[in-house]
C-alpha positions in Angstrom: 101.3 132.8 99.4 98.6 130.2 98.2 98.6 127.4 100.7 99.7 124.7 98.3 102.6 126.9 97.2 103.4 127.4 101.0 103.7 123.7 101.8 105.4 122.9 98.6 108.1 125.6 99.4 108.5 124.5 102.9 108.9 120.8 101.7 111.6 121.9 99.2 113.4 124.2 101.8 113.1 121.7 104.6 112.8 122.8 108.3 115.3 123.9 110.7 117.2 121.0 112.3 115.6 121.7 115.8 112.1 121.6 114.3 112.8 118.4 112.4 114.3 116.8 115.4 111.1 117.7 117.3 108.8 116.3 114.8 110.9 113.1 114.4 110.8 112.6 118.2 107.0 112.9 118.0 106.7 110.3 115.3 108.7 107.8 117.5 106.8 108.4 120.6 103.5 106.7 120.0 101.8 104.6 117.6 100.4 101.0 116.9 102.3 98.2 118.4 102.2 94.8 116.9 99.5 93.8 114.5 96.3 91.8 113.9 92.5 92.1 114.9 93.6 92.5 118.7 95.3 95.5 118.7 92.2 97.6 119.7 93.0 100.2 116.9 90.1 101.9 115.5 86.4 102.3 116.6 83.8 104.7 116.8 84.3 108.4 116.1 82.4 111.5 115.2 83.9 114.3 113.2 83.1 116.9 110.7 83.6 117.1 107.0 84.4 120.3 104.8 80.6 120.7 104.3 80.2 121.1 108.3 78.2 117.8 108.2 78.8 115.4 110.9 80.5 112.2 109.8 80.8 108.9 112.0 82.7 106.0 111.6 79.8 103.8 110.6 79.4 106.0 107.6 82.2 104.2 105.8 80.7 100.8 106.5 81.1 98.5 103.4 84.3 100.3 102.3 87.9 99.8 103.2 89.4 102.8 104.9 93.0 104.2 104.4 93.2 106.6 107.2 96.0 109.2 108.0 96.1 111.7 111.1 98.1 115.0 110.3 97.5 118.6 109.8 97.4 121.0 107.1 100.1 123.3 108.3 102.5 120.1 108.5 105.6 121.2 106.3 106.8 118.0 104.9 105.8 114.7 106.3 102.1 114.9 106.0 101.9 116.2 102.4 104.5 113.7 101.4 102.6 110.7 103.0 99.3 111.9 101.6 101.0 112.2 98.0 102.3 108.4 98.5 98.8 107.5 99.4 97.5 109.2 96.2 100.1 107.6 94.0 99.3 104.1 95.5 95.7 104.5 95.0 96.1 105.8 91.5 98.4 102.8 90.7 96.0 100.3 92.2 93.3 101.9 89.9 95.2 101.0 86.8 96.0 97.5 88.1 93.2 96.5 90.1 90.3 98.8 89.7 87.6 96.9 91.6 90.0 96.9 94.7 90.8 100.6 94.4 86.9 101.5 94.4 86.5 99.7 97.6 89.0 102.0 99.4 88.1 105.4 100.9 91.0 107.5 101.7 90.6 109.6 104.8 92.7 112.5 106.2 91.9 113.4 110.0 93.4 116.7 111.2 95.0 116.7 114.8 95.2 120.7 114.7 91.4 121.7 115.3 92.7 125.1 116.4 93.6 126.1 113.0 92.0 123.5 110.8 88.4 124.3 110.3 86.2 122.2 108.1 86.9 124.7 105.0 90.5 124.6 105.4 90.7 120.9 105.7 88.5 120.7 102.5 90.9 123.0 100.5 94.1 121.0 101.6 92.7 117.6 100.6 91.8 118.9 97.0 95.4 118.9 96.4 95.7 115.3 96.7 93.3 112.3 95.7 90.0 113.3 94.4 88.3 111.0 96.8 90.4 111.9 99.7 87.8 112.7 102.7 89.0 115.4 104.9 87.8 115.4 108.7 88.2 117.7 111.6 86.1 118.6 114.6 86.1 120.0 118.1 89.2 119.3 120.2 87.1 116.8 122.1 86.2 115.1 118.9 89.7 115.0 117.4 91.1 113.8 120.7 88.4 110.9 120.9 89.2 109.8 117.3 93.1 109.9 117.9 92.7 107.9 121.0 90.8 105.2 119.2 93.7 104.9 116.7 96.4 105.4 119.3 97.5 108.4 117.7 99.8 110.7 119.6 99.9 114.6 118.9 101.1 117.6 120.7 101.4 121.2 120.0 104.8 122.6 119.9 105.3 126.4 120.2 109.2 126.7 119.8 109.0 130.4 120.5 107.0 131.0 117.2 104.4 133.9 116.9 100.9 133.0 117.9 99.2 130.9 115.5 102.5 129.6 113.8 103.4 126.4 116.0 104.0 123.0 114.8 102.4 119.7 115.8 104.4 116.7 116.9 102.4 113.5 115.8 102.9 109.9 115.2 102.8 109.2 111.3 100.9 106.1 110.5 98.6 105.0 107.7 95.9 102.8 108.9 94.0 100.3 106.8 90.6 99.1 108.1 88.2 96.6 106.6 84.7 97.2 105.5 83.3 96.6 108.9 85.9 99.0 110.5 88.1 96.5 111.9 91.8 97.1 111.9 93.9 95.1 109.2 97.2 96.8 109.1 99.3 100.0 109.4 102.0 101.4 107.4 104.7 104.1 108.4 105.1 107.4 106.8 108.3 105.8 105.1 106.3 103.3 103.2 106.6 104.3 99.6 103.9 104.4 96.9 105.0 101.4 95.3 105.3 99.2 98.5 101.9 100.6 99.7 100.3 99.7 96.3 101.6 96.2 96.7 100.2 95.8 100.4 96.9 97.2 99.5 96.5 94.8 96.5 97.4 92.0 98.6 95.1 93.1 101.6 92.0 94.3 100.0 89.3 92.1 98.7 87.9 92.6 95.1 
């Protein structure tokens, strides 16, 4: 089955209760606490884009960054969150185009074992046309996740090799043009609310 069709089918059918509970526990286990510039969220990272080229945090200087950590095999929460990001950016482009242009949406995979650059590139094409997909070595991904206080853990659940799930915290991070943390939103923040928050927090 085509990858897009596969995750859409899973989104409709849902997960078994045990798997869903496992993911929910993972989402609740870690993530940003509090808010403001003193949180220590964000910082330097070095990852790889779909062309196989090295990408650093500093490459986005001058742009606001809307960053989400997930993985391409994620059955529901990741695609839903990325769709909300896409809808929010599209709505902002209609109401405040100058602000929308200043935001670079970024997806970082926490599943480097399966998510090679090409896989991530194909996946991100299903969402916003400016969504930057990034992956890397396990060490590079771990370093980036640590900088953003992102929890993730592989969960086998007696599945065949290569068909595991990944528990992970699910937050959308907003960083400013110098890479400083501004705010974060949960995966339950819908597109309308996210649009409102971006309009308020992003400069023209």
